[in-house]
C-alpha positions in Angstrom: -23.9 -15.7 4.6 -21.1 -17.8 6.0 -17.4 -16.7 6.3 -16.2 -20.3 6.7 -13.3 -21.0 4.4 -13.7 -24.1 2.1 -11.3 -25.9 -0.1 -12.9 -26.1 -3.6 -11.4 -27.9 -6.7 -10.3 -25.4 -9.3 -12.2 -27.1 -12.0 -15.4 -26.5 -10.0 -14.8 -22.7 -10.1 -16.2 -20.6 -12.9 -15.3 -17.0 -13.8 -18.1 -14.5 -13.7 -18.6 -13.2 -17.3 -19.3 -9.7 -16.0 -16.1 -9.3 -13.9 -14.7 -5.9 -14.8 -11.3 -6.2 -13.1 -8.2 -6.6 -15.3 -4.6 -7.0 -14.2 -1.5 -6.3 -16.3 0.9 -9.1 -17.2 3.5 -7.6 -15.0 1.4 -7.5 -11.9 -0.1 -11.0 -12.6 3.5 -12.3 -12.8 4.2 -10.7 -9.4 1.0 -12.3 -8.0 2.2 -15.7 -9.1 5.6 -15.2 -7.6 4.1 -14.1 -4.3 1.9 -17.1 -4.0 4.7 -19.5 -5.2 7.1 -17.9 -2.7 4.8 -17.9 0.4 2.1 -20.4 -0.3 -0.4 -17.9 1.0 -3.1 -15.9 -0.6 -6.4 -14.2 0.3 -9.3 -16.7 0.0 -11.5 -16.2 -3.0 -15.2 -15.1 -2.7 -17.6 -17.3 -4.6 -21.3 -18.2 -4.8 -23.1 -21.4 -5.7 -24.1 -21.7 -9.4 -27.9 -21.9 -9.5 -28.0 -23.7 -12.9 -24.9 -25.9 -12.3 -25.0 -27.9 -9.0 -21.6 -28.5 -7.4 -20.0 -25.5 -9.2 -19.2 -22.1 -7.9 -19.0 -18.7 -9.6 -16.1 -16.4 -8.7 -17.0 -13.0 -7.4 -13.6 -11.9 -6.1 -10.3 -13.6 -6.9 -10.3 -14.3 -10.6 -6.6 -13.6 -10.9 -5.7 -15.6 -7.8 -7.7 -18.5 -9.3 -5.7 -18.3 -12.6 -2.4 -17.9 -10.6 -3.2 -21.1 -8.6 -3.9 -23.0 -11.7 -0.7 -21.8 -13.3 1.2 -23.0 -10.2 -0.3 -26.4 -10.4 -2.7 -26.1 -7.5 -5.8 -28.4 -7.6 -7.9 -26.6 -5.0 -8.4 -23.0 -3.8 -9.5 -21.7 -0.4 -12.7 -19.8 -0.8 -15.5 -18.2 1.2 -19.0 -19.2 -0.1 -21.7 -16.5 0.0 -25.3 -17.1 -1.0 -26.0 -14.1 -3.2 -28.5 -13.1 -5.8 -27.6 -11.4 -9.1 -28.1 -7.9 -7.8 -26.0 -8.4 -4.8 -23.3 -10.1 -6.9 -23.2 -7.1 -9.3 -22.7 -4.7 -6.4 -19.8 -6.8 -5.1 -18.3 -7.1 -8.6 -18.3 -3.3 -8.8 -16.9 -2.7 -5.3 -14.7 -5.6 -4.0 -11.9 -4.8 -6.5 -12.2 -1.1 -6.2 -12.8 -0.1 -2.6 -9.6 0.5 -0.8 -7.5 3.0 1.2 -4.4 4.9 0.3 -0.9 4.7 1.6 0.4 6.9 4.4 3.6 8.1 2.8 6.0 8.0 5.7 4.8 4.6 6.8 5.1 3.3 3.2 8.6 4.6 2.9 9.6 3.0 6.2 8.1 -0.3 5.1 10.0 -0.2 1.8 13.3 0.7 3.6 12.8 -2.3 6.0 12.2 -4.6 3.0 15.2 -3.1 1.2 17.5 -4.1 4.1 16.5 -7.8 3.6 16.2 -7.9 -0.2 17.7 -6.1 -3.2 15.5 -3.6 -5.0 15.6 -5.8 -8.2 14.2 -8.7 -6.1 11.5 -6.6 -4.5 10.4 -5.3 -7.9 9.4 -8.8 -8.8 7.1 -9.0 -5.8 5.8 -5.5 -5.1 3.5 -3.3 -7.3 6.3 -0.7 -7.7 9.0 -1.0 -10.3 12.7 -0.9 -9.3 13.1 2.7 -10.4 9.9 3.7 -8.5 11.3 2.1 -5.3 14.6 3.8 -5.7 13.0 7.2 -6.0 10.7 6.5 -3.0 13.5 5.3 -0.7 15.5 8.4 -1.5 12.6 10.7 -0.9 12.9 13.0 2.1 9.7 14.1 3.9 9.8 17.5 5.5 9.4 17.5 9.3 6.7 20.2 9.1 3.7 20.1 6.8 4.4 22.3 3.8 1.8 25.1 3.2 0.6 25.0 -0.3 -1.7 27.5 -1.8 -5.0 25.9 -3.1 -4.5 27.4 -6.5 -1.3 25.3 -6.9 -3.3 22.1 -7.3 -4.2 21.0 -10.8 -7.8 20.2 -11.7 -8.2 16.8 -13.5 -10.2 16.6 -16.7 -11.3 13.2 -17.8 -12.9 12.5 -21.2 -12.9 9.7 -23.8 -12.2 9.9 -27.5 -12.5 7.6 -30.4 -9.5 7.0 -32.7 -10.4 9.8 -35.2 -11.0 12.3 -32.4 -7.8 11.3 -30.6 -5.7 11.8 -33.7 -7.2 15.3 -34.3 -6.6 16.3 -30.7 -3.0 15.0 -30.7 -2.2 16.9 -33.9 -3.7 20.1 -32.4 -1.8 19.7 -29.2 1.5 19.1 -31.1 1.0 22.2 -33.2 0.1 24.3 -30.1 3.4 23.2 -28.4 5.6 24.4 -31.3 7.5 27.7 -30.9 6.0 30.8 -32.4 7.3 31.9 -35.8 9.6 34.4 -33.9 11.1 31.4 -32.1 9.5 32.3 -28.8 8.4 29.2 -26.8 4.6 29.1 -26.4 4.8 27.8 -22.8 7.3 27.8 -20.0 6.2 24.3 -18.9 8.9 21.7 -18.9 7.0 18.5 -18.3 5.1 16.6 -20.9 1.9 16.9 -18.9 2.4 20.6 -18.3 3.0 21.3 -22.0 -0.1 19.4 -23.0 -2.2 21.2 -20.4 -0.8 24.6 -21.6 -1.5 23.7 -25.2 -5.0 22.6 -24.5 -5.6 25.9 -22.7 -4.1 27.8 -25.6 -6.5 26.1 -28.1 -9.5 26.8 -25.8 -8.4 30.4 -25.5 -8.1 30.8 -29.3 -11.6 29.3 -29.7 -13.1 31.6 -27.2 -11.5 34.6 -28.8 -12.7 33.5 -32.2 -16.2 32.9 -30.9 -16.4 36.5 -29.4 -15.2 38.0 -32.7 -17.7 36.2 -34.9 -20.6 37.1 -32.6 -19.9 40.8 -32.8 
């Protein structure tokens, strides 16, 4: 497996049909602007096509490939790896997903340095964050000492998937659970949308548990 960068014609590169990665139109436009502005991009990772000599299948870099084509490039820098189908599937599942996370104070310092050179509206066209997100981040103040937070303060994520019919039923139930009681008393003290939905879901679950206990007596 070689890490030598080669220049390959764009029309000799083929998208992998199993590529699971998708990019929003907004972020794709930012990718195009960054390449157009700097002329630099991370080399693509490809493998030779076994059934099509002279062609290469993209493993990592599908959006860079499309961005280069949109900008009028004829070739792309790429690293060619000799991989079988199993190895390729593993890389498709990991290359676009494995990554670290930002250290907040360093991220804020970086944004502030950039903000001194460019306006927020200009940065928003290049960076993943929107202009409003950057404004909030640059105004954020980090406490000098770590704040002690009780473990019970953290919310527990619940992830599940619904079809259209199930989603409509759940949304109707959550809406009804959020309405004030007939006496005009708010059902929850939560103020955020997410907090209200969580409280409503809990109320529905509590009602079902109570009903289940009463019917089994």
